[in-house]
C-alpha positions as CSV (number, residue, x, y, z in Angstrom):
1,X,-18.3,-14.0,28.5
2,X,-15.5,-11.7,27.5
3,X,-15.2,-9.5,24.5
4,X,-12.6,-9.8,21.7
5,X,-11.8,-7.0,19.3
6,X,-10.0,-7.2,16.0
7,X,-8.4,-4.0,14.9
8,X,-5.6,-2.3,13.0
9,X,-3.4,0.4,14.4
10,X,-4.5,3.8,13.1
11,X,-7.9,2.7,12.0
12,X,-10.2,5.6,13.2
13,X,-13.2,3.3,13.3
14,X,-11.4,0.8,15.5
15,X,-10.0,3.5,17.7
16,X,-13.6,4.7,18.5
17,X,-14.6,1.2,19.5
18,X,-11.5,0.8,21.7
19,X,-12.4,4.1,23.4
20,X,-16.0,2.9,24.0
21,X,-14.7,-0.3,25.7
22,X,-12.3,1.6,27.9
23,X,-14.9,4.3,28.8
24,X,-17.4,1.6,29.8
25,X,-14.8,-0.2,31.8
26,X,-15.2,-3.5,29.9
27,X,-12.6,-6.2,29.8
28,X,-11.6,-7.4,26.3
29,X,-9.0,-9.4,24.5
30,X,-7.2,-7.3,21.8
31,X,-6.3,-8.8,18.4
32,X,-4.1,-6.3,16.7
33,X,-3.9,-7.2,13.0
34,X,-0.8,-6.3,10.9
35,X,-2.0,-4.4,7.8
36,X,1.4,-4.7,6.1
37,X,1.0,-8.5,6.2
38,X,-2.7,-8.3,5.0
39,X,-3.8,-10.1,8.2
40,X,-7.2,-8.5,7.7
41,X,-7.5,-10.5,4.4
42,X,-6.3,-13.8,5.8
43,X,-8.7,-16.7,5.7
44,X,-8.9,-16.8,9.5
45,X,-10.1,-13.2,9.7
46,X,-12.4,-13.4,6.6
47,X,-14.2,-16.3,8.4
48,X,-15.1,-13.7,11.1
49,X,-15.8,-10.8,8.7
50,X,-16.0,-11.7,5.0
51,X,-15.6,-8.0,4.2
52,X,-12.1,-8.0,5.6
53,X,-12.7,-4.8,7.5
54,X,-12.0,-3.7,11.1
55,X,-13.2,-3.3,13.8
56,X,-15.0,-6.5,14.6
57,X,-16.2,-7.3,18.1
58,X,-17.0,-10.8,19.2
59,X,-18.6,-12.2,22.3
60,X,-19.2,-15.9,22.2
61,X,-21.2,-16.6,19.1
62,X,-22.0,-12.9,18.6
63,X,-20.1,-11.1,15.9
64,X,-20.6,-7.4,15.3
65,X,-18.9,-5.3,12.7
66,X,-19.3,-1.6,11.6
67,X,-18.5,1.0,14.3
68,X,-22.0,2.5,14.9
69,X,-23.5,-1.0,15.2
70,X,-20.8,-2.0,17.7
71,X,-21.4,1.1,19.8
72,X,-25.1,0.6,19.8
73,X,-24.6,-3.0,20.8
74,X,-22.3,-2.1,23.7
75,X,-24.7,0.7,24.8
76,X,-27.6,-1.8,24.9
77,X,-25.7,-4.3,26.9
78,X,-23.8,-1.8,29.2
79,X,-25.9,1.4,29.5
80,X,-23.6,2.9,32.1
81,X,-21.9,5.3,31.6
82,X,-24.3,6.3,28.7
83,X,-22.7,7.2,25.4
84,X,-26.0,7.9,23.7
85,X,-27.7,10.1,26.3
86,X,-30.2,9.5,29.1
87,X,-33.4,10.6,27.3
88,X,-34.9,10.3,23.8
89,X,-34.0,13.9,23.1
90,X,-30.4,13.4,24.1
91,X,-30.2,10.2,22.1
92,X,-31.6,11.9,19.0
93,X,-29.2,14.8,19.4
94,X,-26.2,12.6,19.8
95,X,-27.1,10.5,16.7
96,X,-27.6,13.7,14.8
97,X,-24.0,14.8,15.7
98,X,-22.6,11.4,14.8
99,X,-24.3,11.6,11.4
100,X,-23.1,15.1,10.9
101,X,-19.5,14.1,11.7
102,X,-19.7,11.2,9.3
103,X,-21.4,13.2,6.5
104,X,-19.8,16.7,6.8
105,X,-16.5,16.4,8.8
106,X,-14.8,13.1,8.0
107,X,-14.8,13.6,4.3
108,X,-13.3,17.1,4.1
109,X,-10.9,16.5,6.9
110,X,-9.8,12.9,6.6
111,X,-10.3,12.2,2.8
112,X,-9.4,15.8,1.8
113,X,-6.4,16.5,4.0
114,X,-5.1,13.8,6.4
115,X,-5.4,10.9,4.0
116,X,-3.5,12.4,1.1
117,X,-0.7,13.5,3.4
118,X,-0.4,10.1,5.1
119,X,-0.4,8.4,1.6
120,X,2.3,10.7,0.3
121,X,0.0,12.1,-2.3
122,X,1.2,15.7,-1.9
123,X,4.7,15.4,-3.4
124,X,3.8,16.2,-7.0
125,X,2.1,19.3,-8.3
126,X,-1.3,17.7,-8.8
127,X,-1.5,16.2,-5.3
128,X,-0.5,19.5,-3.7
129,X,-3.0,21.4,-5.8
130,X,-5.8,18.9,-4.9
131,X,-5.0,19.2,-1.2
132,X,-4.9,23.0,-1.3
133,X,-8.3,22.9,-3.0
134,X,-9.6,20.7,-0.1
135,X,-8.3,23.2,2.5
136,X,-11.4,25.4,2.3
137,X,-14.0,22.6,3.0
138,X,-11.8,21.2,5.7
139,X,-11.7,24.6,7.5
140,X,-15.5,24.9,7.1
141,X,-15.8,21.5,8.9
142,X,-13.3,22.5,11.6
143,X,-15.1,25.7,12.2
144,X,-18.4,23.8,12.7
145,X,-16.7,21.5,15.2
146,X,-15.1,24.4,17.1
147,X,-18.4,26.3,17.3
148,X,-20.1,23.2,18.7
149,X,-17.4,23.1,21.4
150,X,-17.8,26.7,22.4
151,X,-18.9,26.9,26.0
152,X,-19.2,23.2,26.5
153,X,-16.8,20.4,27.5
154,X,-18.0,17.9,24.9
155,X,-19.9,18.0,21.7
156,X,-23.3,17.2,23.2
157,X,-22.8,18.9,26.6
158,X,-21.1,18.3,29.8
159,X,-20.6,14.5,29.4
160,X,-18.6,12.6,26.8
161,X,-20.8,10.8,24.2
162,X,-20.5,8.6,21.1
163,X,-20.1,11.8,19.1
164,X,-16.8,12.6,20.8
165,X,-15.4,9.1,20.4
166,X,-16.3,9.1,16.7
167,X,-14.7,12.5,16.2
168,X,-11.5,12.0,18.2
169,X,-9.6,9.8,15.8
170,X,-10.4,12.2,12.9
171,X,-9.0,15.2,14.8
172,X,-6.0,13.4,16.1
173,X,-5.1,12.1,12.6
174,X,-5.5,15.6,11.2
175,X,-3.2,17.1,13.8
176,X,-0.6,14.4,13.2
177,X,-0.8,14.8,9.4
178,X,-0.6,18.6,9.5
179,X,2.5,18.4,11.6
180,X,4.4,16.2,9.1
181,X,7.3,17.6,7.1
182,X,5.4,16.8,3.9
183,X,2.7,19.3,4.9
184,X,5.0,22.1,5.8
185,X,4.9,23.8,2.4
186,X,1.1,23.5,2.0
187,X,0.1,26.5,4.1
188,X,-2.8,24.5,5.7
189,X,-3.2,27.1,8.5
190,X,-4.3,24.3,10.9
191,X,-1.6,24.2,13.5
192,X,-1.1,25.2,16.2
193,X,-4.7,24.2,17.1
194,X,-4.7,26.3,20.3
195,X,-4.4,29.4,18.0
196,X,-6.6,28.3,15.1
197,X,-9.3,26.3,16.8
198,X,-9.0,26.8,20.6
199,X,-12.3,24.9,21.3
200,X,-11.0,21.8,19.5
201,X,-7.6,22.1,21.2
202,X,-9.1,22.3,24.7
203,X,-11.5,19.4,23.9
204,X,-8.6,17.2,22.7
205,X,-6.7,17.9,25.9
206,X,-9.8,16.7,27.9
207,X,-10.1,13.6,25.7
208,X,-6.4,12.7,26.1
209,X,-6.8,12.9,29.9
210,X,-9.6,10.3,29.9
211,X,-8.9,7.1,31.8
212,X,-7.9,4.4,29.4
213,X,-7.0,6.8,26.6
214,X,-3.4,5.6,26.5
215,X,-4.5,2.0,26.0
216,X,-6.2,3.0,22.7
217,X,-3.5,5.2,21.2
218,X,-2.3,3.8,17.8
219,X,0.9,1.8,18.6
220,X,2.7,2.7,15.4
221,X,2.2,6.4,16.3
222,X,4.4,5.9,19.3
223,X,7.5,5.4,17.2
């Protein structure tokens, strides 16, 4: 029975699930919802997920939402290649990294920097001031990521794991946001990544070279 995934272009959570499907070599039917038309709030989609959130993965009568739950489900059904380690110790370490990314990286980086830039909230004085205040915590988070990638190919070691695919959309969104014209006057000191955070830059290059990566890249970012 084949998988179906419902997603929105640019959703970091959906991007992570798409990456997992590609890395595990699974066939799936893609349902790209149009956020501008509120397709994620349409009755047809709310019948699948009443919360109106993406991603949602279905397989027959099985419906799974929330990214960590989807990743755990796919891992249980398709353990190769493993995204949560091959031993209890590795699994615990990977889940710890996932939790740290969600608790200490996503907020400062995505909510503090990327989100306001994408939403055009840095055009007035208050918005720019708020973003500049968020710069310190964002750099603290980026320093933690960069240090975790020192001397290792991926966050948990030599193999890609769920921690990497959870982090990737956050880092790619940050790089895209920091390069926008609206961010030029903010002195974020984030780009170029190969100078500011070489560990992250090298890791991103490895992630972008993964088979199937291009299939998951947000379509509206290609314009």
